[in-house]
N, C-alpha and C positions, 0 to 999 in steps of 0.2 A: 637423470630423469626429470622431465617437467613436472609440474605440480598444478593443482587447482589454486586459482588466486582470486580473492574477492575484494581486494583493496587497491584502488588506484587503476590506471589503465593496464590493460594486459599486455605483456611483452611475449609473443609467440616463441621466442627462444627459450624462455623459461617457464611458461604457463600454457596450459591447454586452452585452445581457443578455436572458434570457427571462423571462416573467412568472411561470411556475410558479403559476398561479392556484389550481389544485386544492390544492396544499400550503399555500398562504396561507389558503385557506378552511377546511382542516382545523385549522390552528393557531388562526385566530380562534374557530372553534366550540368547540375545547377550552377556550380561555380564558375566553370568555363563558358557555358552557353555557346554562343557563337564567337570563336576566338577572335574574329576581326571586328566584331561589333560590341560585344560586352557580354558579361555573365549576369547572374541574378543576384538580387539582394533578398535574403530570406532568413529564416530561423530554423535551426536544428535543435529539436526539443525532445525531452524525454525525462522521466523521473531520475533520481540519483541512482548511480550504480548500474546504469543500462547500457553503457559502453559509448557514451557520446565522445569522450576525449579520444579513446582508441579510434573510433571511426573517423574523427577529425585528422588524426595523425596518419591514417592509412590514405586519406584523400590527398594530404599534402604530398606524401611520397609518390602517389600515383600520377599526380599532376606534374611533379618534377620529372618523372620517369618518361612521361609522354611528351612533355613540351620543352625540356631542357631549360634553357635560359630565357625563354620567351617571356616568362612571367616572373615578377617577384612574389613569392608564395610563402606564407608563414602565418603564425598564430600569436596572439596576445591573450594573456590570462589576467582575469580581473579578480581572482581569488585572493582574499586577504589584503586588497590595496586600500580599501576605504572601510570606515565605519558607517553604520546606517544614517547617523546625524551628520556626516561630512557634506560640505558644499562643493560647488564647482571649482573653487580656488584649490581645494585639496586635490581634486582630480587633476587639475593642471600641473600640480607639483609632481605627481607620479608618473606623468606621461613620459619623461625621459627613461625612467626605469622600465616601463612596459616595453618600449621599443629596444631598449638594450637587451632585455631578456628574450624578446622574440625574434629580433632581426640583427642583433649584434652591432648596432649603432645607436648613438645617443643624440636625438634631436634636442634643440633647445626647448625648455618648457614654455608652452603658450601662456599668455596672460588673459586670453578671453577665448570665445568660441570661434571667433574668426581665425585666430592663430591655430586652433585645432584643425580647421579646414585646410589651413596653409600646408599642414603636413602632407596632404594628398594633392597639392596643386600640380597642374601640368602647364607648362614646366615650372621649375624653380622649387619644387617641394622636395620631400625627403627620398623620393623614388624616381628613377630614371627609366622605369619600364612599367608596364601594366601591373597592377597590384591585385593579388587575390588574397583576401585577408579573412581569417576566422578569429573570432573573439570568444574565447572559452569563459565559462563561469559568468556570462554577461549579467545575469540577474543577481549577481552578489553585490552589484553596484547600488547606491542609494536610489530610490525611485525617481527622484527629481533629476539626478544625473542621467539615468536611463532615458527618461523622457527627452531631455535636452540632446543627448548623444544621437538618439534615433532621429530626432528632428533634423539634426545636421547632416545625418546619412541620407535622409530623404532629399534634402537640398542637393547634396552632391549627386544623388541619383538622377534628379531632374535636370541637373546641369553638368552631366557627366562627361561632356566634351572638354570641360575645363579641369577635369581631375583624372588622376591615374587609377582610381579605384575601379577595377574591372568586375570583380565579384566579391560578395560579402556574406558571411554566415555569422549569425549571432546564436551562441550556443548556450543553452540553458535548460530550464524546466518548463518554461512557459512558451506556448505557441503564439499567443496573441500579445505581442508587445504593445503596451499602451492600456492594458486591461486595468491598471490601477489609475490611469490618468483620466480626468474629467473630459479631456479633449479626444479620447479614443486613440487608435493607433496612428502614430505619425507616418507610417508607411502608406503608399497608395493602395495598389492591389497586392496584398501581402502573400508571399509564398511561404510555405513552411514544409519541413521534412520531419516526419516523427519517427523516432527510433523505437521500433516494436520489440516485444519480448522475443526470446528465442522460440522456435518451433519445437515440436516434439522430436522431430529428426535431427535438429541441431543439438538438442540436449542428449540424444542418443549417441551422436557423433563424438561429443565431449567425453562420455564415459567409454566409448570404443577406443579413443586415443589412450585413455588411462590403462585400459586393459591391455592394449598392444605394448605399451612401454613398461608397465609394471609386471605383467604377467599374472596379476591377480584377477579373478573373474568376478563379475557383478551380475547377479542374476537380473533378467529383464524387468522383473516386478519392481525391483528397487529403482530402477531408471524411471520406470513409469510413475512410481510414487513421488520422485523428485520433481518430475514435471507437473503432476497434478496438484502437489502442495504449493508449488511456487508459480504455477501458469508460465513457466519459462522466464521468469524475471532474472536477467543475467547475473546480478550481483548475489541473489539468494541461491541460484543454481549452483554457482561456484562456491559459495559458502557452505552449502550442504556437501558439495563434493569434497571440500576440505574436511569437514567433520567425518565424512564416511571414510575417506582414504588416509587421513592423517591423524587427526585429533583422536578419533574412536576406533582405530584400526590397529588393535594390539597384535594381531597375528596375520600379517599379509599373505601367508601361505594358504589361508582358508578364504573360500568365496564370500563376497558380502551378500547376505541374505536378508530377507524381510525382518528377521529377529534383530539384525544389526540396525536396519532402518528404524524400527520402533524405538530402540534405544536412543539413537541419534535424534529423532524427532522430539522425543520427550526432553532430551538435554537442550535442544534448540528453543523449546518453549519456556524453559525454566532457568537454566543455569548457564548458558552459553551466551556471552555478549556479543552484539553485532551492531556496529555503528548505523547501518542502513535502516534497521528495524527501530533502533532507539530514535532515530530522527523521525521516521513515520509515526511514532507514538507521540512525540512532541507535537508534530504538525496536526495530528488527529484531534489533539485536545483543544486546539484553536477553534474547532467547530464540533464540540463535544456533543451538543443536542442533535445535530444532524447525523453524526455517526451513530449515536444511540439508537435512533430510530430505525437504522438499517438492520438492527438485530431483531426487530419485531414486525417490519413490514417488507413485503416484496414488491410493492407497487410505488415506491418513491420515485417520482419522475426525475429524469436526468436531463440537464440542458447546460450548455456551456454559458448561457446567459445568466445563470445563477452563479454568483461569486463563489459560494461555498462548494458547488459542484466543480467549478473550474479549479479551485484551490486543491480539493482533495484528489482530483484526477491527475492534475499535474504533478502532484508529489507522490503519486504512486499508490494512494490509499484505496481509491475506489476506480471502478471501470463502469461500462454500461453494457447493456444487452437489448437487443430488439425484442419487444413483446410479441406474443403470438395469440391467435385467437381473435374472433370478432368482437369480444367484450373488452378488449384492452383499452383502458382509459387514456394511456399515454404511449406514443410510439416506442420510447426508450425509457428504461428504468435503471436505477443504480444497483450495482453489486460491488461487493469487495473485490479488490485486485486479485486476491489469492486466498485460498483457504488458510495458509499459514498466517498471512497478515490478519486475517479475520480472528483466527485462534488467539494470537498474540494480543490484539486489542481487546478481545473478550476478556481473557484472564487478567490483563493488566488493569482494565476498568474495574472489573470484579474486585480485585484486590484493593483498589482505591476506595471502595465502600467503607472500609474499616469498621468492622462490627464493633458495637459498644460492648466490651466485655465486662463492664461493671454489672451487667445483668447476664447470668450463666446462659450459655447457648441452649442447654437443656436443664430441666429440672434436676437439682443434685440428687433427688430421691428416685429419679427415674432410671430403670434398668433397660438399656437397649440391645441387650445381648440377643434376645430372640429376634428383634427387628433386623439387626445386622446379619443374623444366620439365614434369615429367609429373604433378605433384601426386600423387606415389606415398605414399599414406597408410600403408599397411602398413610400408613402408620407413622413414617418418618415425617411426612408433611404436616400431620397432625401436630408433631412436636414443633415444627416451624411455626405454625399458627400460634402455638402457645407462647413461643419466643416473642412473636410480635405483640402478643397480648401483654406479656410481662414488660416489655418496653413501654407500651402505652400507659400502663399502671404506674410506672415510674416517671412518666411525663417526658419520655425520650422518643423523638421523631426520627426514625432511621432515614427518612427521605429528606431531611433538611440539607439544602445546599446542593441537591442533586439536579441534574438537567430537567427542565420543564418544556413543555410544549407552548405554542403560542397561546393556547386557551388556559395556560397556567396549570393544567393537569400534569402530574408526574409523567416524564418521559418513560414509556413502558419498560424500556430496557433496564432502568434502574432497579426494578424488581427482579429482573432476570439475574443481574450481577449479584444482588443481595442475597437472593436464594442459592445461587452457586457457591458463594463465599461461605454461607452458612453451613451447606452440605460438606464442604471441604473441611471446615473447622470441627463439625460434629463427628466426621467419619474418620478422623486421623487414625491410621494404623488398622482400621477396620474395613474400610471400603475405598475403591478407587473411583473418583468422580471425574468423568472426562466429557468436555463439551464437544458436540458433533454439529457440522453445519452442512446438512445434506445438499442445499440449493444455492449456497453462496450468499444469500440474503433472505431476511424475513422469516427464518426458521432457525431455532436453537433446540437441540436435543441434549439432554444430559444422560450420559450412560453411567449407571451406577452398578459396580460389581464387587463381589466378595472373593472372587477367584474362581468360584464354581458356579454361581448363580449370577444372572445380570438382569437388570431392570432398566427401563427407559422413561424418561420424563420428557414429554414434549411440552415446551412452554409457548404460550400464546397470550395475546393481549386481547381482552374482550372488547368488542366494538358494538355489536348488536346481537340480539337473540337468533336472528335468521342465520348468523354465520356458525352458530354452535354444532348444528348437526354435521356440518361439513368438517368442522375441526375435529370433532369425534371420530368421524369415519376416516379422516386422515391418520389420526393416531393409530387407528385399529390396522389400517393398511400397513402402516410402518412396522407394527409389532409383527404382523404375520410375515412381512418381507424379511425380517430378521429371526423368524422362527421362534418368536416369543409369545407365550400365551396371554400376556397382558400388556397394557400400556397405561401410563398415569399422564392425565392431561391437566396442566396447572394453568389456570386462567387468572391473570392479574387484571382486577376490576377496579376502575376508578370510583369507588364507593366505600363507605364505612357501614353500610347497612347490612348487618348480620342476617336478617331474614332473607335478603336477596342473595347473599353469598351461599346460604344453605340452600336455597332453592336452585341456583345454578350448579351446585355440587351433586354428585351421585355417581352410581355405577350401573353399567348395562353391557350387554354382549353385543358386539357388532362384528359381522363379517368374520367370525372365528376367533375373536379376541375380546377379552374383557377390558373395558375402558373405564377407568376411575377418574372422574372429573373433580378437581379440588380448586374452588374459587377463592382467591385471596385478595382482600382489599388493599389498595395502594392509592392513597390520595395525598 
């Protein structure tokens, strides 16, 4: 029986997969173009584990099946060939190995870029028929080598009558080659083909294949949860498939239900390693300030012209959505690529806060038994403020080294992470603290439960007083929607003025729910 596979290109003989025929057809059409005239030079791009290599192999097989020996068609891989600091000379030395692995022949190593072009000469080069070439993991090369190679390909394109290169696809995570170059993209009018996530129907089909071959049923709600958590990211969909049907599937005779999903999701968030997610976390930390603000703002503008947007999007950390309404300041805003990616980033960044345990998280004389029994969130937050006061008394700044905005105020999300980690530390074995992200960006809710009672904390960043009534009403609506009698609104305010913090705090009944506002200084 086949299995879910989340590592490396999928082999349909052994792993569940969907055909993605439309995408394969687009790639073939770009490469072949007009068979008697020439194909296109373009990029095939998408984040890690989205199926680029699988798609590339499918296109190669399809071209060979349709056109027989008319074209020489194959792929070169740049993975692991060079180190970031390597130069042109190092690239020239590995050229024979590249072609040996990709085409089973070994050309002589070029000594300069003219020699690299000679490989594609017509006539006299390494190929005696039109060449369709795909270069996988192209952006694994050093930036200077990338720029030079693409410049050479542009020259070949402009003088293509002198070369055998018919169609070219550069495969990687970036759509705009030359984005790191001060000279811009070396291609003229660059084409690109983006590898999208799986659709809901495609995810459903994957699990339908599993059910047909295994005989184990999967309730539709579980499949829906997989799609919603991952937004169809192929590597993550297959990984959750592995966890559900293999790693955490003790009794295949029983249906996979929502209870099993909850267990698997918790394991994926905390104890199951995944290379794709670990890579995303490393990439996110390269732009930690920008990532942090997405936990507190829903109006961060998105533009490929911003290098950090480009970087985070290409690596599968963020996406964008079109704004709605007449008062939208920007046509497109950032959001996280999926709820699961957002959850993992939030918890990992929170744990990185590293609470200073030289100061007890709660007063050793304080008995929280009644607070835990009633899930009394305002009382619990009072203890958090007490912890911050004890830190200040000891001269300890919990915000030292944390991300800052351009105006040097603390990035608001640092307070969110710190509060979450404090709640987890204080509530061990007493309460379950779970972050929730209702809208995908700009909103963080903390659900706190003792097993019988549940409370919700909405975390916001104070900007101006005129926003406060709306934030309170939003908290009330959320409580009512979850059939909760109350909600607690935490405001992180960039001030140390205790009088102002007391003024902003308070309690009132709004729309059928009691909203308690707790203002906390973070400077």
